[in-house]
C-alpha positions, 0 to 999 in steps of 0.5 A: 698028810696026803690028799688021799690020806685026808680023804681016808679020814673023812670017808672013814668017819662017814662009813663008821659013824666015828668021831674025828678029832679037831686036828683031823677035821683041819687036816681032812678039810685042809683048813686053819685051826682057828677058822674051825674054832670060829665055825664052832664059836659061831654055831655053824658046826657042833663040837663035842668036848669043852676044849679044842683038845677034847673036841670030837666031830661027826660026819655032819660037821665034816660035811658042814666044814667043807660047805663052809670053806666053799662059801668063803672061797666062792662067795667070800663070806666071813664066819657069821655070814657063813653061819647064817648061810649054813642056817638058811641052807638047812632050812631050805633042805627041811622045807624041800623034805617037808614038800616031798613028804606032802606031795608023797601023801597027796600022791598015795591018797589020790 
């Protein structure tokens, strides 16, 4: 699949809210199937279905695979390290959202 074609899969999933297959994730993100399976095993991404052939992934999973790939490439993290880093990034995002919410409430009452 071409670069443009693989980007099309990812944008289609995001735009339509559809699920993509295990193979489409691997192609779209240009990653090894065993590596993606490792992310699922580590709990770094969620897959719907009980076998690789049945697995379906959401747009959120595609984004997480791309982040995971960058963590591996840029920081040299292994799969458990990637799972931990993604969890910590999720917690940080949640804290930022909570802080913004508190600041907005404080601003509207003041």
